N, C-alpha and C positions, 0 to 999 in steps of 0.2 A: 721650247724655246725656238723662234722663228728665225732661220738662217738669214743673215743680212744680205742685202742686194748688193753686187759689186758692178758698178758701171764702169767700163774701160772706153775712155774717149780715144777715138782712132782717127780725129780729124786731120792731123799733122802726117799721119803716115798713110792710111787707106783712103783719107779725105783727099788728100793732094797727089797721090802717087801717079794717078793715071791723067792729070791734067795737061794741057798743052803748054800752060804757063809754067814756069819755074817760079816759084815764091822765094824771095830773097830769104837767107838766113835769119837776118834781122827780124824781118817780119814775122818769121815761124817762132822766134823767142818770144815777140810781144804776143803772139797767139798763145803761146804756152803760159805766159803770165796772167793773160786774159782769163783763159779756162780755170786756172787755178784760183784767181778771184771769184770765179763763179761758183767754186765748190768742187771742181773736179780734184781728184787726188790720184787718179791712176790713169796714165796716158800713154798710148803708143806713139812713140815719135819719129821713127827713123825704120829704114830698110836697108839691111848691110848687103847690098848687091853691086854687082858692076856697073857703074855709071853709065856705060854705053846702053845697058838694058834698061835702066830706069833712071834717065838724067834728073829727074824732079828730086831724087834722093841722094844726089852726088855729093851733098853737104853733110851727110849723115856724121861723119866723124868730127867735122868742125862744130856742128849743131849741139852734140852732145857734151862738148867741153864748156858751152855756154848755159847749159839748162840751170836754171835755179833749183837748188837742192834744200832738203829739209822740209819742214811744214807737213810731215806725214806723206808726201807727195812721192810715186814711185812710178818709173818710165820703163817701158818696154820698146823693144824693135824686133823686127824679122830677120831671121836667120835661115839660109836655104843649104849653107855648107859649112864645113870646118874653116875655112878661109874667112867667111863671114862671121863665124863664133869668135875667132881671134879678135876681130876688129869689135865686135861687141863687147867683150870681156875688157878690151882697152878703154871702151867708152864707159864702163863700170855701170851699166844700166841694171835694172832690177829683174827683168825676165825677158826671155828669148821666145819668139813665136816661131815655131818650126812648122813646116807644111807638107802636107801629102794630100792627093786628091783621089777620089773613089772612080777616077778614070785616068787610064793610061795614056789616051789621046791627049787629054788636058794637060798633063804632066809633061808629055813629050814637048808640047808648044809652049809650055810656060817655065819648065825647069831642065827640058832637055834629058830626062830620063822617064822610068816607068815606076810603078809603085814599089818594086823592090829596090829600086836605086834610090828612091827617096827615102824609103827606110833605112837603107844602108847609110844615108848622109845623116840622118837624125842619130842613128847609132854612134856615129862619130862626134856629133855635137854634144851628145850625152856623155860620152866619155870624156870629153875635153871640159865639161862644166863641173865635174866630180870634185869636191872639196871646195868648190867656190860658193858664194852666196847666192848665185843666179837660180831662178827657179825655170823651168821649161814649160810652155803651154803648146800642146800638139794642135794643130787645126786640121780639119779635114775637108777640103774643098769639094763642090760639086756633090753635096750631099744628096740633092733632090733629081736635079738634071744637069746632064753635060751638053755644052753645045754641040759636041761633035758626036756623042755616043748616044745620046737621049736620056730617058728616065733611067735612074741608078736605083737597083735594089737595095732596101735597107740592110739587108744581112751582108752586103759588100761594106758598107760603112761600119757594122758591127765588127766584123773581121778586123778592120784597120784599127778601131778602138782597142781591139784586144792587143794587136801588134804593138800599138803605140804603148799602152800600159806596161806591156813586157820590157820595152826600151827603157821605161823609166820617168816619162813625162809626169809633170805634176797635176795638170788637168787637160781636159780635151774640150776644143771648142768646135761645134758643128757648123759649118759655113754654108750658106746658101749663095754661091758665087754668082749666079746669073738671076737670082730673085725669082726663080721659078716655082718655089716652095708654096704649099696652100695648107690651111689649117687641118684638113684630114690627113695630108702627107705628112705634115710636122707631127701629129699624133701617132701614125705608124712608125716613123723614124724613132722617135722617142720611145715608144713601146720596145723597140729592138734595143736601142742603146743602153736604156736603163737597166738591163738585165745584166749589162756587162760593167758599166762605169757607175761610180758611186755618184749620188745626186749632187753631194757638195763638190765635185770634181768635174762637171759637166757645164759648159757653157754654150752660148748661141752667137752667131753673127749673121745677121740677115741683112740681105740687100733688097731693095724696094722696088725693082723694075716693073713689076705688075700690080704694085699697090697693095700687096699681100703681107708685107713685113710686120706691121702692127698686129695683123691679126694672127699670124704665126707666133708672133713674140707672147699673145696673150694665151695660147694654148700652152706654150713653154712655161709661163709664170705659174699657170693652173696645174702644171704637173710637177711644181716646186724648183724649177730652174731659177737660180739667182745670180748668174755671171752672163752679163750681156755686153756686147759692143755696139757703139754707136757713134755717129760724126754729127757735127753741128751743122743744121740746114740739109742733112741728108747728102753732103759731098762723099764723091767717091766713084767706083767703077772699077772695071777690071780690064787692063789692056789686051790681056790675052783671052777674052771671052767677049765675042762679038754681041753687041746689044745690050751688055749689062749695064745698069746704071748705078746710082749711088747706095750708100748705106741707109739703114733705118735712121731716120733724123733724131738726134739726142733729145729734142724738146718733145717730139711725139713720145718717145721712150718714157721720159719723165712724167707726161701728162698720165701715161698709162701706169706707171708705178704708183702714182698718187692714187689711182682708183683702186688699186690693189692694196693700199695701205702700207706700202714700201717706202720707206725714208731713205734719201741719199744724201741730204744736204747740200745738193746742188740746185742752184737758182734756174729755174727752165726759162724765165723770161731773159735772164741775163746771156743765157747760152744762145738763145734764139737772136738775140742783138748781136753776139759776136759771129755767129753764122750769116746773118744777113748783111753786115758790114763787110766781111770777107767776101761773100759773094758779088757784091757791088763793085768791090775792087777787081775783081776778076771777069766781070761783065757776064757773070751767070744770073739765072733766074730761079734758083732753088727757094721755093716757098713752100713747106711744109704745111699741113693744116693747122698743127698746133703753133707754128711759128706766127701765121697770120693773125690766130685768135689772140694769142699772147700779147704781140705787140700792138694789136688794135685796142687790147684793154688797157694798156700803158696810156695810149692817147686819150680815152675817153674819161 
């Protein structure tokens, strides 16, 4: 039996986090409602960090009190330390995304710690969540290239996978933080990681800075990966990674899924409409190849 695909929409968190414009809470709630209506059932909606570091996420606690519940929809948020985990649990979300990176320099600039420090924080988060219904997903950033340290050895990523599994995370996501991954590099990384992490506990989070995200995702799908993050219209980026642009576009991902015969129940054209409407509001020009085609076919 084929493992079902699980698309996590990260528009509200990773899509909006690094923007210079702060999207009002009510507009975020409307976005959640629109994405659910389009068929999205797993949404990353907030980051529980200090508002001075990420002002676009300052409304995380308020936002979570207004989220529409039920209808099979689950919500997640990023948590970097125990203080953030307390806020996450008060918000009553379904899964926490915890973060480490395969680069101490990146971690020092992003989380003010090194790999050992990040893993120690994750251990504290894991201890706090025991006995609760919350799940924890471990994200490994800079899996391919670090903007400060250069090319990352896949073995370094594999060692972090071992450490995260030992700490008790439910699943692991490999993140191409600055979008420098390529299909051959993706294959090499998966060869290393899949020796350590069960296939059904591994996901990917690709950014599309160099236009390689869909090609990389195709390699991952062929390897059996079925957990994927994406954002409408490819919104996103990383404020701590110079030159990093947005996430892989949800509408591009859904088009690729269709080519692989993978059903999600998500309306790709509707997601494209949501993304383009938001981009126009924000004065952005994110038009993925799939969004152009999908919206053009609607007019014809």
